[in-house]
Steps between C-alpha positions, in 0.01 A plus 500: 500500500128499557249298298366827353847596380545154341156518341568847356834383366348190337217707354753738338685221317466493121257241360785303334630407850179314596632163374829529694573241771521633860797379703635574845860619447787510745833682453825412668875569500779245512844601625419872465515495121275242333132596487233236438125479472279204586145494364236274655153464344222634719306201640220683676391834643343504840356755745613495862221676688693482828796704367311691226743368240465371144734202465649419162631149548719260303610141559847454649732204498721672761536326833311661786710619790310380814636801693312735263162332552296639786 
């Protein structure tokens, strides 16, 4: 999704949605049959000029896997 696509989508939302909380959601499956959703409040939004990405970030209490960090 591009920032323009996100902006257009947000601009098309009905006015009554403007007080809704924005969360970063994640879906998953357990044992091929139980679906779950985890919502994490958005902490900040940042621009990464090096990768041309808009980053929507949330805090995490998950442990960091050192092998995943470059």
